[in-house]
C-alpha positions in Angstrom: 8.6 32.9 6.3 8.6 36.7 5.9 5.5 36.7 3.8 3.9 34.5 6.5 4.6 37.0 9.3 3.1 39.7 6.9 0.0 37.5 6.3 -0.4 37.2 10.0 -0.4 41.1 10.4 -3.1 41.4 7.8 -5.1 38.7 9.4 -4.9 40.2 12.9 -6.1 43.5 11.3 -9.0 41.8 9.8 -9.8 39.9 13.1 -10.1 43.5 14.6 -12.3 44.6 12.1 -14.8 41.6 12.2 -14.6 41.6 16.1 -15.5 45.4 15.9 -18.5 44.7 13.7 -19.7 41.8 15.9 -19.1 43.7 19.2 -22.7 44.8 19.5 -24.1 41.5 18.6 -22.0 39.2 20.9 -21.4 41.5 23.9 -22.5 40.3 27.4 -25.4 41.9 29.0 -25.1 45.4 30.3 -26.2 44.4 33.8 -22.7 43.4 34.9 -20.8 45.6 37.3 -18.1 47.9 35.5 -15.2 46.4 37.3 -16.3 42.6 36.4 -14.8 41.0 33.5 -17.7 40.3 31.0 -17.1 37.1 29.0 -19.5 36.4 26.0 -21.7 33.3 26.2 -20.6 30.1 24.5 -22.9 30.8 21.5 -21.4 34.3 21.1 -18.0 33.1 21.1 -18.9 30.2 18.6 -20.3 32.9 16.3 -17.4 35.1 16.5 -14.9 32.2 15.9 -17.1 31.1 12.8 -17.1 34.6 11.4 -13.4 34.9 11.9 -12.7 31.5 10.2 -15.2 32.1 7.5 -14.0 35.6 6.8 -10.4 34.4 6.4 -11.5 31.5 4.2 -13.3 33.9 1.8 -10.3 36.2 1.7 -7.8 33.6 1.2 -9.9 31.8 -1.4 -10.6 34.9 -3.5 -6.9 36.1 -3.3 -5.5 32.6 -4.3 -8.0 31.7 -7.0 -7.7 32.7 -10.6 -4.2 33.9 -10.5 -4.9 36.6 -7.9 -2.3 37.2 -5.0 -2.4 38.4 -1.5 -0.6 41.7 -0.7 2.3 39.9 1.0 2.6 37.4 -1.9 2.8 40.6 -4.3 5.4 42.1 -1.9 7.5 39.2 -1.5 7.0 38.3 -5.4 5.4 34.9 -4.7 2.5 33.2 -6.3 0.5 30.0 -5.8 0.0 27.5 -8.7 -1.4 24.0 -9.1 0.8 21.1 -9.8 0.5 21.5 -13.5 1.4 25.2 -13.3 -2.1 26.7 -13.8 -4.1 28.9 -11.5 -6.2 27.7 -8.4 -9.9 27.2 -8.6 -12.0 28.1 -5.7 -12.4 24.5 -4.5 -8.7 24.1 -4.6 -8.0 27.4 -2.9 -10.6 26.5 -0.1 -8.9 22.9 0.3 -5.5 24.6 0.7 -7.2 27.0 3.4 -8.8 24.1 5.2 -5.7 22.0 5.2 -3.7 24.8 6.7 -6.0 24.5 9.8 -4.5 20.8 10.5 -1.8 22.1 12.7 -4.0 24.6 14.7 -6.9 22.1 15.1 -4.3 19.5 16.5 -3.0 22.1 18.9 -6.6 23.1 20.2 -7.4 19.3 20.5 -4.1 18.7 22.4 -4.7 21.7 24.6 -8.0 20.5 25.6 -6.8 16.9 26.1 -4.1 18.1 28.3 -6.1 20.4 30.5 -5.8 18.3 33.5 -2.0 18.0 33.5 0.8 20.2 34.1 1.6 20.5 30.3 -1.4 21.9 28.3 0.8 24.6 26.7 3.0 21.7 25.1 0.3 21.3 22.6 1.2 24.6 21.0 4.1 22.7 19.2 1.3 21.2 16.9 1.0 24.7 15.4 4.2 24.0 13.5 3.0 20.8 11.9 2.0 22.3 8.7 5.3 24.1 8.3 7.9 21.5 9.7 6.4 19.1 7.1 8.4 21.0 4.5 11.6 19.6 6.1 10.7 16.1 5.4 8.8 16.4 2.1 10.8 15.5 -1.0 9.5 18.6 -2.8 10.0 20.8 0.4 6.4 21.6 0.3 4.1 22.6 3.2 1.6 20.2 4.4 -1.3 22.1 3.1 0.3 22.6 -0.4 0.9 18.8 -0.6 -2.8 18.1 0.3 -4.2 20.8 -2.1 -1.9 20.1 -4.9 -0.5 23.5 -4.9 2.9 25.0 -4.7 4.3 28.5 -3.9 6.8 29.8 -6.6 8.6 33.0 -7.3 6.7 35.4 -9.4 
């Protein structure tokens, strides 16, 4: 879990970098009053979201494939391997990344579905789906590792 927190810090730093690069492209028009909150248009927000998700996908797929590791994995002496003990291929690394979005996607969908009620923030509990899965899995694997056929081992 410590490595996961460290990964989150690096991901936030990457998000700031991507946001800074995209800022001139997705900023609202300059005609707004200085004290008004300027919210980018829906297409600009979609572009930003896709850039963030795509950038993270490339980062993780590159780091996880062919025996490479992220900085937190090196720090915590962890590595990813396939079920047979080999290194991950690009498709397997991308599948693991996509499967890691199951919980967040469920949380977003649940939040949207509960908007008219008093409990939309209860949908945030879905963020834990991928990690709580390990409590019930026979091999103590996270959901995204089970789906991708990978496992985290001590290096």
